[in-house]
N, C-alpha and C positions, 0 to 999 in steps of 0.2 A: 504493500498499500503505500508505501514511503516510496518508492521509484516511482509509482504514476504520480503522485503527489510533485513531485521534483519535475517528473514532463512536463505535466499540467500546468504547473507553474512560468516553465520556460518558455511553454507553447503560448499561455497570455500572455506572455512579456514580451514576445516577440511580434505578436498580432498587433496588442498596443500599440507598439517602437511603430508600425507600417500605418498605423488606424493615424497617432498623431503626425508622422510624416506627411499625410496629403493634408495636414491643417483640420482634422476631426476631434475632438476630445468624446471621453466614452463617460457616458451619467448611467447608474444602474438605478431604479425606482421598483418599489415593493409597492407603493399605494395602488391600485389598481381604480380606483375613482380618477386619480389625477391623470395617472394612462390613459383611460378612456376619454377625458376632457382632452388632450392632448394628439390623440391618433384621431381623433374625429375633426379636430381642430387643421388639421392636414389634409382632410377631404376621405378616407375611410371612415366606414363603419365597423365598430369591434365586432368582432366574433361572439356572437353568445358564449362559449364556451370562456369568456373571460369577463361578462358582463359580472358586477360584483352580487346579481340578484342571484346566479346562480354559480358562480366561485364564490366560494367561501372564504375570501382572503387571508391571511392571519402574518403578513409581512414577513414570513418564514419559509410559506408554501409558494412563492410565487414572486417573480420579477421580471423587469422589462430593461432588455437590452438597448440605451438610445444612442445612435451617435450625435453630437450635434456639432454643427459648421456656424459658427459668424453668431452663435448665440440662439440656434435655433435647432430642434429635431429635425432630423435628416432622414436617419433609419431608425426602425424599432423591430425588435423582435421578442417576443413577450413568453413566459416558459409557465409553468405550473406543474407542482409536484404530485403525481398519482400513486397512490395504494390501494393494490387492488382488490384487496385480501383473496375470499376466495373464487373472484371473479376474472375472465381473461379480458382483455382490450374488446373484443366485438361486442357481448355483455355489455361490457361502461359502455361503448361508444353509442349504441342503442337506448340505453338509458338517458347517456345526455341530452342524445336526438329528441329523446319523448318529453323530457326534465324544459328543453328549449325552444321546442317547438307547438308542444303540447296543446298549446291557447288555440290554436285551429282545429276547430276536430272533426274538421273534411278532412285534415293530412292525414295521409293512409302510406307506410311504409310497406314495401315488396314483405312479405310473409313469409317467402318461399327463399330470399335472396340470404346468403351467409357469404363474408367476406373472408373467406379460410385461414387466408396466414394471420389475419387479428389474432385468432384464435391461440398464437403461439405467443403471445406478449403475456406471460401474468407478472406477480407482484409487485413490485415497488420500480417507478420509473416516471419519464416527465414527457408534459406533449408540450407541444410548440408550435406558437402559431401567430396570427396578425401582424407575419413579416410584412414592413411597410417602408416604400420610400417615398419621401414627401414629395409633391411633383413639381414643387419649385425647385428643386435641387437634380429632376433627373439628369440633366444634361453633363454634369458635374460626376460623370465616371461613377453614379448610383449604382450600378448593378456590381462594379467592385470592391466599391465599399460594402455593400450589403454580403456580398460575399465573404468579406475580412469580418463582418459583425456578426454575422451567422458562426462562422469558426470559431470567434472568440466566446459567444456566449453557449454554444457548446461546450465548449472548453469549462466556462464560468460552470455550468449545468453541473457536472463532473465535482468540478470542486466544491461546489455550497452543497450540492447532495451525495455524498460518496458512496451513498449505498444504493442510489439508483442502477438498475442494470439495463435501459433501452431510454429511447428518448423517441418518441413517435409525434404524426401532426397527417394533417390533411392539405391538399391544394387541388386547385381546381384544372383539369386536365388541360387547356390551353397554356398554365404555368409549365406543367410539367413538359409539355413540346418545345418550351420557351428554355428548357434545360435547368428550371428555377430549381429542381429536385437535389441533383446536384447541389448548387449553388449555397442552398440548405443544409447541406453536408447530409443528407440521407443517402445511404447504402443500400435501399432495397424502394423501391416504389410499385404501388400494383396498385390495377383499376378498378372501377367500383367498387368504390369503399362504403357505399350504399344505393339503395333504389328505392328513390319514390315512385308508386303508382298516382297518390294524386300528392303533389307539391305542396306544400304548407305556404299560407299569406301569412302576409301581417294587416293590424285590423284598417287600415286602408285599402286594402285588397294588393297591394304588391305584394310580390316573391321575397320570400323568407331564406330560403333555400333553393338551390336547384341542384339537378343530378349533375356528375361529371366529374364529382369528386376521386382523389386518387389517395392512399394509403402510404403514407411512407414512415419510414423506419430506421433506426442504425442503432444497432446490439452496441455495448458500453466495450468490445472489445474492437468493434469496427470504428468507432468513435474516439477512442484510446491510439489505434495506428493515424487516423487521421491529424490529432494532434500532436503524434510524431515527426509526419510530415509535413505541416507546419511548421514544427521548431526546427526545422533541420534545412527551411527552406524550397521543399519541394513542392509545396501546393502555392505559394504567393513570395512572390521577390523576385529577385534574380535568377534563381534554379530556374522556378516556371515559366519568368521570360525566355529563357536559355532552351527548355525543353520544348514551349510553344513554337520557338524558330526553328529547331530543328524538323518539328513536324510538318511546319509551312511549306519548307525545304523541301522535304521527300516529298508532300505531292507536287510542288512543281517540277520536281526532275520526273516524274511520271506521267505528267501530261505531254503529250508528245506536241511540240510544235510551240511550247511556252517559254516567255523569256523567264530569265531568274534575276534577282538585283543584281545591278552593277555589271550585267552583260546585255544592257543596251546599247 
């Protein structure tokens, strides 16, 4: 455990240095009333999983990593600790969906659908969600900063809750196709996390939830490996830049008739 903690501390320090080098500062917030206000002010509705009326936060069972730039929140990544007791995560997910969307009596989940991989996650873990980049700052390398912030948040979760064995979350299919699963640090992505026969609606008639969510997961051992990669510079920084360059050169080399840099 001491070796793991040392690795995580070194990874956190390296990621923090990379984030600070771009002019960003890191803020950790545990008051989800305040977090919800900030995220909604940035133009995103917070998912019901993190609403204080559904999430009984106590300042120790959840946090949000915030990257600030020029005094404004640019990226947000929320985490909450989950103790499943005797449940598996599929059962927990269904329970949370009914809790969050049960106000619409017409809404109906497909009773025959089971996302089988979710059943493999039991015990104590963490749920990650509400990753957001403020629209005002999306032109300033926001995707890269989100990736750094996600990696740092994953490391922080393992430090903050050393007992967790996995980190899970949800993402829309369109975001998976944009590569955000990897950016969030997920090593497993599974389609059809839920299937609704009748989608739930808000009081004003607008949709409260849509189909098309994917299940994202990272086992502790895989999160530790990603932390090692980050600490040694293989995911971010010069090593990643070198690797990306070599991959691009290889692509150019196999395309017949293409010109490589410096040969024009």
